[in-house]
N, C-alpha and C positions, 0 to 999 in steps of 0.2 A: 454919510452918504445919502443921497436922496433917491427914494425908491418910487416906481410907478404905482405900486400897490403896497399893502401891508397884509401880512399873513400872521394870524394870532393862533395859539393853542389855548384852549380854555380847560381848566382842570375839571374833573368830574364834580357836578353839582354847582358849578360856576364859582368855585372857591377862589380862583385866581387865574391870571392868563399870563402867557409869555409871547413876546414878539419874536417870531422865528424867520422873519423876512430875509435876514441875512444868510440863513442856511438854505433857502429855497434855490435849487438849480432850475426848477421849471414849475409852473402852476397853470392848471387848466381848469377852466369854468365853463360847464357846458349844460345844455338842455335839449329836450326833444318833445315834440307835440304829443307823442305816444306815451309820455311818462310824466306824471305831475311833478315828481321830485327832481330837482336840479342836482348835479354831481360837481364836486370840487376834488381834484387830485393834485398831489404835489409830490415832488422829489426833494427830500431834505438831505443834505450832506452833513453827516454827523461823524467827526474825526473820532478815532479810537485812542488817540494819544493823550486824551484829558485835556486838551487845549481849550475845548469848548464842553460846557456842561451838556450832557445829553438830555434831550427833551423828554418829557413824559409821553409816551406813545401807547399808553394802557387803554383798555376798554373804558368807555365813558367819557373819554376826551372829546372836545368838539373843536372845530375849526371855524374861524372867522376870516372873511376876505373883505378888506376895506380898500376902496379906490376913490380918489378925488374927495375924501372926506366923508364918503357915503359907505355904509355897510351894504355890501352886495350879496353876501352869502353867510348863513349861520347853519351848522349842521354837525351832527355828531359823526365821529370817526367810525366808519363801518369796515374798514380793512387797512391792514398794515403789514408790509412785507419788508424783512431785513435779510442780509445774508452776510456771512462771514468773509466773503469774497469781495465786498463792496462797502463803501462808507455811506451809500445812498439808501435811505429809507423811503419806500414808495407808500404813500397815503392816499386814501380815497374816503370821501364823506358824502353823505346825503342830507338835504335839508329836510325840513318838516313835512315835506310831501310824502315821506316814507310812512308816516303815521296814518295818513290817508289811504295809501296803497296797502299797507301791512294790516290794517284793522278792518274787520268785517262787522256789519250791523244788520239787525233785523227790525225793519221799519215798515210802516203802513202810513202813507200820506193821502189824506182824502180832502181834496179841495183847498190845498195850501200852496202859496207860492213857493218857487224854488229857493228864493232868498230867505224866507222864514223857515223852511225845512232844513236847509244847510246850516243855518245859524243854531237851531235847536240841536241838530245832530253833532255839531262841533262842541257845543256845551257839554253834551253827554260824554264826550271823550276827552275833554280839556284841551282841545285844539283852539288856538287863538285865531280870531278872525280880523280881517281888515274890511275894506268896502266889498260888499257882495251886490253885484249888478242888479238893480230893481227890474223886474219883468212886468209886474202887476197881473201875471197870468196864473191862474189857479191850475194845478195839475193833481192827477190822482195816480198813485203807483204804489206796489208793495215790493219790498225787497227782502226776501227770505234768506239772509246770510250773504250779503253782498259787500264787496270791498267799498270802502267809503268814497274813494275817488271815483269809482263807477257810479255810485249813487249821485254825487254831485254833478258829473257830466251828463247823466241821463235825465235828471231833472231839469237842467237848463236846455238840453237837447229838445226835450217835449215843449218848453216855452218857446224856444226859437222856431219850432215848427209853425206856431202861431203868429209870432211876431216878425219872422223872416230875418231875424238877427242871429248872430253867432256869438258865442261866449267862450271865455278862456279862464279855466281855474288855474291859479299858480300861487307860489309862495313867495312872499315878499323877503327882502334881505334880512329883516329882523325876525322872520319865522311866522308870519301870519298868512292864513289862506285868504285870498282875495279872488274874486271873480270879475272880470272886466268884459265889456262888449269889445268884440274885436273891430278894430278900426276899418272904415271904409275908404279912408285916404291915407296917404303916406306922410309922415313927418320926418322921415329919414330918408337920405339919398346915397347911393354909391355911384360914383362917377368914374372910379378907376379901380381895376381889379388886377390881381396877380394871376388869376386863371379862371376860367369858366367852362364847366362841363354841362351839356344841355341834353335832356332826353324828353320825349313825349310819350303819351300812352292813352289809348282809348279802351283799354280792357274793362273799365267799369262804366262804359258810356251808357247814358240813358238820355234820350232827347225828346220824350213825350210823357206827360203825366195825365192819365185819365182820371177825372175826378167823379166819384159816384156818391150817391147817397147811401146811408147805411141800409136802405131797402133795396139797393142794387140798380137804381136808375142813374144813367149817365147824366152829369150836370154840364161838364165841358171838359175840353182838353187844353192844357197849356204846353206849347211846343217850342222846340228850337228848330225853325224851318231850315236854316242854313246847315245845321249838322245832319238833318234828315236827308237833304240833297246829296251829301257826301256819303253818308253811312247807311241809309235806310232807317226805318222807324225802330226804336227800341223803347218799350213803354213800361212805365211803372204805374200802378193804381194807388189812388188816395181816397180815403173815406171822409166825406164831409158830413158831419153830425148837424142835426137841426139846430138852426140859429148860429152856425159857424160859416166862415168862408175859407176853404182850404187853398186859396190862391197863393198866399205867401208861402205856405208849405210846399206847394208844387214848384214855385219859382226857386226855392232854396234847393230843392232836390235836383232840379236841372243844373243849378250852378255847381253843386258838389259832385255831379256825375257827368260833367263835360269833359272836354279835352283836358287831360292832366299834363301840364308842362312843368317839368322840374329841373332845376339848376343847382349845381353846386358851385358856389362862388369863394374864392379865396381873396382876402382883403388884408392890407397892412394897416395897422393902427385904427381899427374900427371903432365906432362909438360904442360905449358900454350899453347903450339903450337898444342896441341890435341884437335882440334876444328872441327866442321863440315866441311867437304871437304877434310880433311887430309887423307892421306893414312898411315896405320899403320901395322906393322908386329906383330901378336900376337903369343907368344910362351909361353903358359900357361901350365907348367907341372902339375899343380894340377887338372885341369879339362881335360887335354889331347887334348885341342882345339888348333890349330895352323893354320896360313895361313895369307894371305894379305887381309886386309879389308879396306873399306872406311868408314869414320865417317859420319853417317846420322844424328846424334844428339848428343850433348854434354851438360853436366851440371857440372859446377865446383862450389863447395860449401865450403866456409870457415867458421868454427864454432868451438868454444871451442879450438882455436889454432891448428885445423886440417884442411887440404885441402884434400877434397874428390871429386872424379870424377866419373861420371856415363856416359856411352857412349853406343849409339846404333850403332853397326857395321854391315855393309852389304858387303857380300863377292862379289856380283856381281854388285850391283848398282854403276854406274859411273856417274850419273848426274840426278838431279830433272828435267826431261824434260817438256817442256810446248808446246802447239800449240794453240796459240791465233791468232786472225785475220784471214784473208782470203787471198787466192791467187789473184794476179792482173791479 
């Protein structure tokens, strides 16, 4: 029988693996912008009559999801539930992002680029890295006992304040940390949906940034005039240090604190590349909603021969920003 995906159990220490695709009743692969680790959950049917050898579901076992000849997920089993009243075992695994979220570090970075700092930190903890987006921006920050994923996001947020760019840390299918620049244009498109739920909010609205010198003198304002005409002025202040231009930081701030338009979209047979951090062009004639969106959350589920996708889309959000540690 030909399957749309392959699910494998890896023995502790990588000593061997078993293909359990034929036992899977459902498989869900998901991610969220607020969590660096992606999750894989599955329901395995394990008959008790001895007709099928029971898989090893002990601590230390890992799961691998392959689709279209590509490894999409590798991660250790973190939860397993069985019951005498059912033959289905419910499994859940997290990828290598859990080592970034679950470890804390004590670091002081002084005039070092985020890419260099992250590479050094990962070497300290034995975390494999892939491509780390080059910023060319030197930053200064100390982190007294801060989770590693917060350190990564904060360092790149600091650089983004100067470059005006947004960055996304994530784990590759083979378990490496990579940081990519979030796209400014969509390479994916949704033209037909099974359903769209739409909401908007201005609870975090800011439509003016006043730029001051570190001595307290006003330099200029960067404003969203159209928003002010509708909602009045809501202002944030930014400090421009000598020799710097805070214009990119101000524009990024307005972008991140403008009208938040959020959609939940359900799609049949979505592309596997449609995951958290991707940019997608939505052209849904049924709901009348269209525009360029960033994926803030994704859920891919395979069940009963169908591949279903559910996606949280954000019209304005460009990055899950963080501010950990303190200035030097």
